[in-house]
C-alpha positions in Angstrom: 56.7 19.8 10.4 59.8 19.3 12.4 59.7 19.3 16.2 62.7 21.0 17.2 61.2 22.7 20.4 61.1 20.6 23.6 57.5 19.7 24.9 56.8 20.7 28.3 53.6 19.5 30.0 52.2 22.0 32.4 49.8 21.1 35.0 48.0 23.3 37.4 44.6 24.1 39.0 43.6 27.5 37.9 41.2 30.1 39.3 37.8 30.7 37.4 39.4 34.2 36.3 42.4 32.8 35.0 39.8 30.4 32.9 37.8 33.4 31.8 40.9 35.6 30.9 42.1 32.8 28.5 39.1 31.2 27.1 36.2 33.4 28.0 34.3 30.6 29.5 32.7 30.7 33.0 33.9 27.6 35.1 30.2 26.7 35.8 29.5 26.2 32.0 32.2 23.4 31.9 31.1 21.9 35.2 27.5 21.5 34.2 28.4 20.0 30.7 30.4 17.4 32.5 27.4 16.7 34.8 25.2 16.2 31.9 27.5 13.6 30.7 27.5 11.8 34.2 23.7 11.8 34.0 23.7 10.5 30.5 26.1 7.8 31.2 24.3 6.7 34.4 21.1 6.0 32.5 22.8 3.0 30.5 22.5 -0.4 32.0 23.4 -3.9 31.3 20.9 -4.0 28.5 22.5 -1.1 26.5 24.9 -1.8 23.7 28.6 -1.9 24.8 29.5 1.4 23.5 26.5 3.1 24.7 27.8 4.7 28.1 30.7 6.4 26.7 28.9 7.5 23.6 25.9 9.0 25.4 28.1 10.6 27.8 30.2 12.3 25.1 27.1 13.5 23.1 25.5 14.9 26.2 28.7 16.9 27.2 29.0 18.1 23.6 25.5 19.1 23.3 25.4 20.9 26.6 28.5 22.9 26.2 27.5 24.0 22.7 24.0 24.8 23.9 25.6 27.2 26.9 28.3 28.6 24.8 25.8 29.6 22.1 23.7 31.0 24.8 26.3 33.3 26.1 27.3 34.3 22.5 30.6 32.8 23.0 30.6 30.9 19.6 28.9 28.6 17.3 28.9 24.7 16.5 31.1 23.6 13.5 31.8 20.4 12.1 35.1 20.1 10.4 37.3 17.2 9.0 34.9 14.9 11.1 35.6 16.9 14.3 32.5 18.3 16.2 33.9 21.7 17.3 32.6 24.7 19.1 34.3 27.8 17.6 34.5 31.3 18.9 35.0 33.8 16.2 35.8 36.5 18.5 38.7 34.8 20.4 39.8 32.3 17.5 39.4 29.5 19.7 38.0 25.7 19.0 36.9 23.2 21.7 36.7 19.8 20.8 35.2 17.3 23.7 36.9 13.9 24.2 37.0 11.2 26.8 40.3 10.5 28.4 42.2 8.0 30.7 42.6 7.9 34.4 45.2 10.5 34.3 42.6 13.1 33.0 42.3 15.9 35.6 45.2 15.0 37.7 48.1 17.2 38.3 51.6 16.1 37.3 50.3 13.6 34.8 50.2 13.3 30.9 46.7 12.2 30.2 45.9 10.3 27.0 42.7 10.4 24.9 40.5 7.2 24.9 40.4 6.9 21.1 43.3 7.8 18.7 42.3 10.7 16.5 42.8 11.2 12.7 44.3 13.7 10.2 41.9 16.4 11.0 42.6 16.3 14.6 46.4 16.1 13.8 46.4 19.2 11.7 44.9 21.2 14.7 47.4 20.1 17.2 50.4 20.7 14.7 49.1 24.3 14.3 48.8 24.8 18.1 52.7 23.6 18.3 53.5 26.4 15.5 51.8 29.0 17.6 54.7 29.1 20.2 58.2 30.0 19.7 61.2 28.0 21.6 60.7 30.2 24.4 57.4 29.0 25.0 55.9 32.5 23.9 53.4 33.3 21.3 55.2 33.1 17.9 55.1 36.6 16.3 55.7 35.1 12.9 52.2 33.5 13.2 49.0 35.4 11.9 47.4 37.3 14.5 44.2 35.5 13.8 45.5 32.0 14.2 43.1 29.6 15.9 43.9 27.6 19.0 42.1 24.3 19.2 41.6 23.1 22.9 40.4 20.0 24.5 37.6 19.7 27.0 39.1 15.9 28.4 36.9 14.0 30.9 37.0 10.8 32.6 34.1 9.2 34.2 34.3 6.2 36.3 32.2 3.1 35.8 29.5 3.6 38.4 29.4 7.4 37.6 30.4 8.4 41.2 33.3 10.3 40.1 34.4 12.5 37.0 37.9 14.3 36.6 38.1 16.7 33.8 40.1 19.6 32.4 40.3 22.0 29.4 43.9 22.0 27.7 46.0 22.9 24.9 47.6 19.9 23.1 50.8 20.8 21.3 52.3 17.2 20.2 50.7 14.1 18.6 52.1 10.6 17.9 50.2 8.0 16.4 46.9 9.5 17.1 47.5 10.1 20.8 48.4 13.6 22.5 52.0 13.4 24.0 52.4 16.9 25.0 50.4 19.8 26.6 51.0 23.5 26.6 48.4 24.5 29.2 46.1 22.6 31.4 43.2 24.0 33.2 42.4 21.3 35.8 38.9 21.4 37.6 38.1 20.0 40.9 36.6 16.4 40.4 33.0 15.7 40.9 32.5 13.4 43.4 29.2 11.8 44.6 28.6 10.2 47.8 26.2 7.5 46.3 26.7 6.4 42.8 24.2 7.6 40.2 23.9 4.1 38.8 24.2 0.8 40.6 23.7 -2.5 38.8 21.7 -3.6 41.9 19.0 -1.0 41.1 18.2 -2.8 37.8 18.0 -6.2 39.6 15.8 -5.0 42.4 13.5 -3.5 39.5 13.2 -6.6 37.7 12.7 -8.7 40.7 9.2 -7.4 41.6 6.3 -9.8 40.8 3.8 -8.5 38.5 0.3 -9.5 38.3 -1.3 -9.6 34.9 -4.8 -9.3 34.4 -6.0 -10.6 30.9 -9.5 -9.4 29.8 -11.2 -11.2 27.0 -12.6 -9.2 24.2 -16.3 -9.5 23.7 -16.7 -10.5 20.1 
């Protein structure tokens, strides 16, 4: 596919009504899913495997989002080419969950994915690109039932005190990284006054003296 159109990055904080009109998803569903990720990440500690915080946060967000959207009859979970999707047959929309960098959820930025994506993801992004003409309108030459693939992109800081997130439509990909966004629904960040997890908590828990009472079994 030849990219002949210029790629424009659109960044804005949209209202709940706009999110419903475009994606049919209540704002609170997305917020609660990210909160599940924060809680899951916060349960990891210095004894957890190195990749555990990131994996468990991602897994919790995917699970919660799928459950809520299935409950609302929005769509169904689907696995395709190594991608864990949530698909709406009615709206012809896919949603993929991915962690992003520190530019995630911030206006006037071009956030990047934490991990490079493969051919399956590239095919989805290339198709998103083809959906729009050079004037950024929906391409009338594309089938009416064409599927858009959106990303729930999130960033959770190390102590789980802050999370930034958005649902955005990627339209350009280079070397496994998104380099252009057609539309970004940016949410207000989740900020906690006290971190959910603090390394000191573990140290305190393990510093308590424990009295062991050993009782000999009678023969």
